[in-house]
N, C-alpha and C positions, 0 to 999 in steps of 0.2 A: 514793801516786806509784809507777809502775810503773819499777822500775829497769832500765838500760840494761846489757848485756853484750856482751862482745867477739865479734863476728862473724868477722872475719878479721884478718890482718895481711900486708902485703905491702911488697916493697921493688923499687926498678926505677930510681928519681932517684939521680943522682949529685951532687945540690947541694941545697940548702935548698928544700923546698916551699913556694911562694908563694900558692897559690889551689887551692880543690876546689870542682868543681859537680856536681850531681845532674841526672840526666834526670828530666822529669816523671813518668814511668811507673815510676821505680826500675830500670831494667834496666842503665844504666850510670854510670859515675863518672869524672869527668876530672880530672887534676891537672897544674898547670904548676909549673916550677921553675926555679931559676938556671941549670941545666944546659942551659937553652934547647930543651926537648922538653916535648911534652904527651902523657900516657900515659892511654889509654882503658882502664878496668877492668870486669870484669863484677861487678856489685853482689852476685850470688848467692854467689860463692866467692872473688872478689878475684884472679881470674885475670887476666893481663896480655893484652889483645885486641889491642892497636895501640900502636905507638910514633910519634908525628907529630913532624916536625922542620920547624917554620915559619921558622926562619932569622931570628929577630927579636930576638935576645938573650935574656936572662933573661926569662921569661914571668911577666907580673904579674897578669893575669885570664884566666879561661876561663868562658864562657857557653854553656848550651843554648838552642835554640829550634826552633820548628818552621815550616814554610812549605808553601804550596799556594795552588791557587786559592781566591777568597773564598767562604766557606760550603760548603767542600768536606768530604766524610765524613772523620773520624779516619783511615780505613784508607788515605786517599789523601795524607796530610801527609808532609812530608820533614823528616828530623831534620838540624839543622845544629848545628855546633860553632865556636864563636869563640874566639881566644885574641888577647890585646893583649900588646905586648912593650916591652923597654926601648929598641927603636930607634924607638918613635913609630908603628909599623904595627899593623893590624889584619888577621887572616888568619882566613879562613871554610872550613869543610871541610863537605861533604855526604854523607851516609850513602848508598852504594851497594848497594841490596839485592840485587843479581846477585852481585857480589863478597863482600858482607858486610864491607866495609871502608869508612873515611871517605877520602873523595878530596878533594885541593884545588880550591876554585872561585874564590876571590876574595882578593886582598890590596889593602889601602887604606893609603897613608901618610897619618896623620892629622896628626902634628906631627913637627918637627924634633928633639925632646926626647923623653925616657922618659915614656912614659903612666904615670900615677899610680893612677887607678882608672877603672872601667866600669861602667855600670848600663844595663840593658835593660827597656823596657816592651814586652812581647810583644803587649799587647791592640792597641797603635796602632804596634807596629813601630818604635819610636824607640829608637835608641842613644845615650847620652851618655858622652863619653870626656874626660877630663881630665889635664892636664899642668900643670907649673908655671906659675902666672898666667894658664891659659887653658882654657876648656871649650867642647867642640863637640859638635853634635847632628846625628844622620842620620836620615833616613827610610829603612827597610829595605824593598826591594820584591822580595817572594818569590814572585809569581805564576808567571811562567815562568822567567825568568832572575835570579839574585839580583844587585841592584844596591845601592848607597849614594847617597843624595842629600843633600848639605849642606843642612842647614837654618839652622844659626845658629854662629857662632863669638864667644863673649864673652871678652874684649873682642875688637873687629874685629883683622883681622891688621895694619890700618894703625896700630893704638893701641899704646900699652906694654902690658905684660902686668901682671896684677895682682900686687902685692907678697906673696905668699902662695901656699903649696903646697896644693892640694887633696888629701885624704886619702881621703875617702869620698864616696860619692854614692848617692842613693837616690830613685826616684820614688814620689810619693805623690798623694791625690786622685785614683784611677782613671787614673792617669799624665799628668795635666794639670798636675804641679808637680814640679819638679826641685830637689832640696835637696842642697847640697854642704857637706861640713865641712872647715874649713882649718886646719893643723896650727899654725902659730905665731901667726897673727893671733887664735886661739881663736874663730874666728866660725863660724856656721851661717847659710848663706843660701840663701833660697828664691826660684826664679825660675817663672813662669807660662811653659809652653812655647809656646803660640800664642794671641795673639802673645808675642814674647819680652820680659818685663819683670819686674823685681823685686818681689816681694811683701813680703817682710820679711828682717830680719836681727837677729842679736843674738850679743853676745859672751858666753861662759860664763867661769866662773871659773879655768879651766884650759887648758892645751894639750890638742890633740884628737888622739890617737895613732891611734884608729880609732873608727868609730862605726856603731851599728846601729840601724834604725827599724821601729817596728811600726805599720802603718796603721790596724789595727782599734783599738787603745788609745791611738794617739798618743803613744807614749812612745819617747824616745830613750836609747840607753845611750851613754856615752862613756868609752873608756879614756882616764884623765888623766896618764899618764906620770910619777905622782907615788907615790902609794899605792893604786892600784886603779882603779875605775872608778864612774861616777855616773849616776843615772837623772834623767831630766828629762821634765816632762809639757807637750806643747804645748797651751796655753789659747788658744781663739779669740778669747775677748771679754774687754776690749773691742777690743783689737788682738792679733794674733798674737805670743805671747810664750812663753818657756821658764821653766818653773817646776821648780827643783831640789826633787826629791821624796825622795831616799835616796842615802846614800853606801855603797859596798862597799868595805871595806878589804881589800888584798890585800899580803903581804909580798912586795916586788920586790928582788931580788937585782942585776938587771940593766936597765937602763931601756931595754926593748925594746918594741915595739909589738906588741900580741897583739890578735887577732880577737875580736869578739863575735858571736854570733847569737841571735835570738829563736826560741822556739819556735813551734808554730802558733798558739797563742792568746794569746801574749804574756805569758804569766803566769810564765815561766822563762827564764833567759838563759845561754848557754853561752860559756865563755870558756876561750883557751888560758892558757900560762903560762911561766916561765922556769924552771920546775922539773919538767919531763917529765908534767904532769898537765893533764888537762882536767876544768873544774869545772861543774857545773849548779847554778845559785843560784835561788832563791825570789826574784821581785821584790818581793812584798808585805811579807815579812819579813827579808829581806837574809840569809837563812841558806843555807848550803851544803845542798843536797839529795843530792848524789852525787859522788864524785871518782873519775875514771877515769884509771888509771896507763898512759899512753901509753909513755913508756920512762923510762930511768934519770934521777935527779934532776939529772944534769948538763947534760941536754939541754933545749933550749927547743921549745915547742909554739905557735908563732906563729899558724897557720893551722886554723880550725875551720869546719865547714860542716855545716848542720841541713836535713833533709828529712823530711816527713811523707808516707806513701803511704796513701790512703784512710782517713784518721783513725785507723787501727787499728795500724799500724806506724809508728814514728819511728826516724830514722837521726841518728848523728853521726859525721862524718869528721874525722879530726885528721892533721896532717901535722908531720913534724919540720923544724926551721928552722935548725939547727947543721950547720956545714960539718965538724965534726969527726966526723961519723958517715960511714963508707965509703959506705953506701947509706941515703939517707933513709927513713924507715919511715912508712908510710901505713897507717892503722887505721881499721876500720869498726866501730861500735858499734850496736845495735839493741835495740828493745824493742816488744813487742806489747801493745796495750790490748784488754782483753775488750771484746766488743760491748755488755755490759751496762752499761758505764761511759759509753758514748755518749749523747748527748742524740737527741731525736727528730729534728732536722734532720740530724745527722751519720749518723745510721741510715738515713734515707731517701735520702741522697746516696751511701752506700754500696751500698745494694740496687739503685738505678737507676745505678749507674756506668757510663759508657760505656767499653769498652776502649780503652787508649791507642794512638797511631799505631804505635808499635814494636811493642807486644805483638800487635796485630792482624796486623802483617805476619809475624812469626813464626809465627803460628798459619796465615796463609795459605799461607805457604812449606811448612809440615809437611803441610797438608792436599794440596798439589799434589805434593809427594814421594809421600805415601801413594797418591793417585790413580794416579800415574803406574807406580808398581809394581803395583798391582791390575790396571791395564790391560795391562802387560807380562806378568804371569803368566796373565790371561785369554787373551791372544793365542797363548802358548806352548801352553795346554791344547786351545783349540779348532781351532789349526792342526796339531796333531798327527795324523795318521790313527790310527784306533782299531785295535786288534787285528783285528776282525772284518774290515775292508777290507784290512788288510796282509797277512793270511793268505789271502784269497780266500774266494769263498762256498762 
C-alpha cells in the first residue's frame, strides 16, 4: 500500500465542518459548515478561492455536477455546485468562466424541515433529498437553463411522515435504485426510481450513524454508534438480503456520528474519529493500514471524503467537527500510485483519458491570453515606422 501524506492544511470556517466534496477533475474542493458558509478551495495548494453565503442555516451537504447540451464536448460543459441546508432548501451555483467565480443560479425549497442527506446520480441527473420521515427525488434539467422538476415524494405530502430519521442515501444499479439508511429504526430500504416502488428492506443489528456503499463489491459499511462499524454484503439470491461479514472495533469516547468512505476499488475504508484521527482500514483483514493525525486528540473529525484522480492519485479530505476550535481545520492528504501498479484496463483508461471540462477551460483561457499578447506585440512591431522611413531616403 502506498501511504497518504499531508498535502496542505487550511482554515476558514468558524463552525464545525459538516461536508466536503471534490470536483471530478480534482481542481476544486468545497466544504460546508455550521457557520452557514460554503467555501471553495484550490486543490493544488489549499488557497481559499471563494466564500459563498447560501443563507440556508447550517450547510449539511455539498455536491458538484456538470451540465450542458446532450452529447456535448467536455470543453462545453458547465460546472455547478449544490448546497443543502438546515432550512430545507437547496441552492445551486454555476461557474462563470469570464469572472472565474461561482454565481447563484437557483434555489428550491424542498421541505419545511432540515435536510438530513443528499445524493446525486449525475448519469440520469436525478437528485434525492431526505428529511425527517420523508424523501423527495428531482430531475435536474441542465441543457440551457437549470431547472428542478419534482419526480416523487415518499410518503406523499398528504400522508404522515415515516417514523424514522434518514441518515444516509446512495444510488446503486447504475442510478436505477435509491438506498436509504434510517437512524433509530435500524433499517436500510431500497426503492426503484422509475416507477417508484420498494424493492427490499432489512433491519440490521445496530443503529445506523452513517453508511457508505460500494456498488462494485456490493458492500455496505455502517457506523454503529456503539463500538465502531460493521461491514455487510448485499446478497442477491434468493432475495436481496444483507449478510454481516466483519466488525471493526473502535474505542469510542463520545457517542458521535462519524462519516465513512470507500476507496476506488472498495478494498479499504476511511473513517473519522472522536480523537483527532483519520483511519484507513483494510476491509478483508479488519486491520488499520494507516492513521492520519488531523488535529489534537481533544477534537473530533466527523467528516471525511475520498477522491481518486485518473487511477494514480488518491485524496482524502478531513474536516474538524468541534465548536471548541476558533477556526475549523480542513486538511488534504494525497498519495500517488506508480503506473507499474495499475492493471491493463486502468493504464488504457489513463492513456486515453479525455481532459475534464474545467481543465480544458483553463487551457483554453491560457491559450487565448497568449494569442492576445502575441497579436498585441506583432501589432506594435509592424505598425511602428522603421528607421529607414523615419529618417528619410
